[in-house]
Phi, psi and omega in degrees: 000129183286169180300315182292326178295321179294321178296315181296322179295321178294320179296318182295325178294324183276343181284135177247111181281128181294141179269120182254123179288143177303324179297325178293318178299315179297317181301309183284336172294314177297321180296319178295321179295317179297317178299315181296316179296315180301319180290315182295321177302320184278354177259009177307317179301325181293324181279337187257327186229171174292146186289092178238147178292144180271158170060197185260307185302323179304330179291326174292316179300322178294319177303316180294315179299319179296320178296320180294318180298319184280331188239352180097161183297318184294332181296332179302322187282005174224015184279116174250111188275119179264002180274351182235156175053050177301139001265006188279324186080185184215130174280101186297319186297330184259002183231010178214165180261132184277349189304308184294307180295326178295319179297316180295319179297321179295315177299319179299314180298319180295314181295322176295320180296331178278001178089010180272121183273080181249155175267150182299319183295331177289322176298314179297324182293317183277339187305310183296323179296318179294317179295324178297316179292321179294322179296325174300320178293321178296323179293331174301312180293327177296311179298322178295326180289319183276341182218270183201182183298320181299316178299318179297316180295317180294319179299315179297319179297315181296318180292328179300326184254002185287116181301324180300328180268325179301321187303328184254005179234018174290152176304129181103339180273071186276083182222180187297333185294330182304308178274336183295313180296320178302313182291327178293314177298320179296320179301310182292323180296310182289328177296313179297317180296320179292320181292327180284320188254353184065033185273123176292320180301313181292326176296319177295317179297323177296317179295318178295321178294319179295320177295317176298324177296320180291341177265002188233332191206137181297340179287005176300336178298329177296316180294319179292342176266322185290317184297310177295327176299317178297323179295318178299316180296320178297322177295317179296330177273011179059042180251022180296142174205161177295329177297320178296316179298317181296308184295318181294316181300311181297315183298309186288315184293315178295318179300317181290319179302317178290319184298321182289345177266357173275121186305324183294325178268309174065190183293338179294346178299326180297324183269002175273159180299323182298322181271330184281324182301313178298327179290322177298316178296325178297318177297316179299319180297319178295315180298319180294320178296318178296320180297315180295326180286322187276330186302314179295339181280349181259106187290327183282130181297323180295326178291322177298317177297321178298321179297319178296319179297318178299320178299314180295320179296321177298318177296322178297321177295319178299314180297320179296315179297318179298317180298319179295316180296323177296315182295329180273358179077015180282336177238125183272140177277172177293137183213176175066221184299323183290325176293323180291337175288316180291320180237088184294347179283343179250082186227111181294157183303325182297322177282319184291337183288344181277128186298326182280358178260359182286156176299154184284130174263158182301320180299319178293325179297311180292324180297320187271336183244336179055231186291348178296336177302323181270329183281329182301312178299326178294319177297320177297321179299313180293328176294321176295322180296319181278312174052051168279175180301316180291332175294318178300317179298314182293325176297313178297319178303311184292317183294314179294322179293322177297316180296312183293321178291330174293329178282325182216116190301332180300331186280006167303336179297326178284325181289329188305310183298315182288329175296317177293321182295309181287330175294320176295320177298321178295314183296318180295324179286322179291319184280345186303309180293326180290323178294326178296319180295314183294328179270007178056043175260140179280141175271127184260119175268117192292316186292320174242104188292096177217158180249127183211156174268124187295309182223159175299149183295323179298319179294320179297319178298317180298315181296316180296318179294320180297313179296321176298321178295317179296322177293325177295317177297323179296314179294323178295316180297314179298320179293316181295318179297315179299322184282313189271325190255328189248008185273318188285136174291141184295336180288344174245114178273151178251113179254190182248127181281179182302326181262013180086001181279151178293137181230134178281133179249115185258034185295321181295320177296320178296317180296318180292326177295323177298317179299320181294317189270330191246000178238156179294153182297331181263014180295142179252126185253128174262127177204165176296150191300336180307326190257008184299315182295325178293316181297321181286312188278320183265315181277346178056043179231157183283141180239159174279321182218156175212189190289351177290338179047042183282340183231094184294332180292317178295321176299319180296323178293320176297318178298317179297321178297316180298324185266004178265160172301153186308321182294323176286324179298321179300318179298318181294317181293325175294321177297322180279344178089022182280139175259327181226155175238129178246130176236152182247122189232110179260359181299332181292336179251018175082018181253175177226018185270000179270201181295339178292345176253355183253354188297330181296328177287328175298318178298312184294319180293318178295320180295317183293322187260333190226027185300321182296328181272326189247340182061022177282127180228144180297324183295338179278340185255338188226130177268108184294325183290315183268345181069035182228155177289155176259176186304319180304331177294315181291339177270354186284159180296321184297319179295316185290325177286328179290316191255009179300122180061020176269124191287343180254026181293138177304321173226132184294148176246116187277315184208157177226074190298333183279350183224154179237122178291126180246338178195133170232127185290171189306318182257015176067017182285322182242124180236131185238131181234147175264138178280119183287000000 
């Protein structure tokens, strides 16, 4: 035996090969398959269309990421954008969240450092699909934490195919939700894990996730509200523990420290209801803990009663101080979009005009959740039966998410993870007795030790096949929705060709190319706020209003111009400094999704904000009884610019003397006029 052979033999004797259980191999194989499926589903746009960002907001996020890549992270915190909201501009650092563009820029820098020659827009394009698949993996660990491995695998599988979640994590949908949902799930996962195990590490991770969420997505207010609400309920259920105090303190304090350093929230976050409420609950938690600790040390019953009275008096003082601060305006209440979520009956036209802000309809609920609609209540039932601390949290999570998504359809995105989690919990509990029967395992009744078969085997086979069939339909529905509804980029519309075949319409790209090539660099474009981000990011031109909706008065003036006769509209546009007017017209391709379907919201927004100046009223433009427009609509600038020289116009438009048509795209979707 050679020298090297003896060395190798000695090494082999000392090496201990890890023993891997077959179940572990199967578990991680299934997890890899789920991750791959989740990623491939979200990459349908990449396989079907050219890689373009979807919707409007992703183009703004890309602009910010591009600015960070070119100028550095610190430059973001002093960027005043003059391309939007002419003539005022926009302070980007104080009106947007840095999380998403910073994450994409960081990935871009890392890939470049590794020698990979990628473009930033490709990183932004792939980012949401990758985050969607990673969140499915995180939900696996969440399910494993609250129940077992089977629950985690099913939860990850359900989220991979859930249309409500797919819609915002498709390739190209580069917006705050991609990283936001991941951080929200991570916050709740680490908070529950810390509360169960008393882990300082998990509490810190929960706080860091909550802080990252506050820097990435406006829905961070939901997390800052749900966690203290759950703590209050746990106290009422007599579930106080030192672990709860530790996990809550770390989560909330670290989250708030990070949130106040985010420019959009800033130090004013402490004086807002969203930031102040968790701190009040933290004080209550400390007082309650002190009371529980001190009461046994007081032998006299009367002294114990006195301690309780002191506790109640302390809470009364807190409530009194809060009431005084609210009355003095030192603490701000919930307002704006978040108030309209809590109270859907109080919703201004500017918020109500957005399709994703409308209340949830039954059809949308079934479309986005499918069988989860039926499984979620079953999961809540099993959570009530077990009623551990984490069950109470998940019950509150699901109920509040159902309410908020019912108020605003966009918030189905928050409901999706907990719906998948509790649905998986329901399936594992429902299938447990049937699986025992099929595997010929006896069910053991603890109180009376007897062995019995729970249900007949034929019945068990039927139930398992039925659930498998429903899951097959669920996966088919999720795949079809991802392919047919969420694949195409919004900047490319899909129309119908002469033979009924789908045809791509590139009018928006054509219109933006015209702005780049045929208008001055300092030209100001007037358009409805929906299209502002496209004009800025793709057309590289200055806009009066955009999707940030930061100045409702300026939006109202644009709305008033659109709904005024051309001669009055010209005066308003000159006052605003507009050089061109862009309108979006889908009537030529048989649609109603353009400005011809949005004008009623222009009337309502102008009426609410500028009635004293413009006298625009909805009753003058719309006949409620007949459901038809009145004459002022046909005399308005928006109608005349939309239907000018269009042969199927409801009423012909002979001339538009105040405006000059400079470009109409191939399919008449985008029409651009110069203000004379």
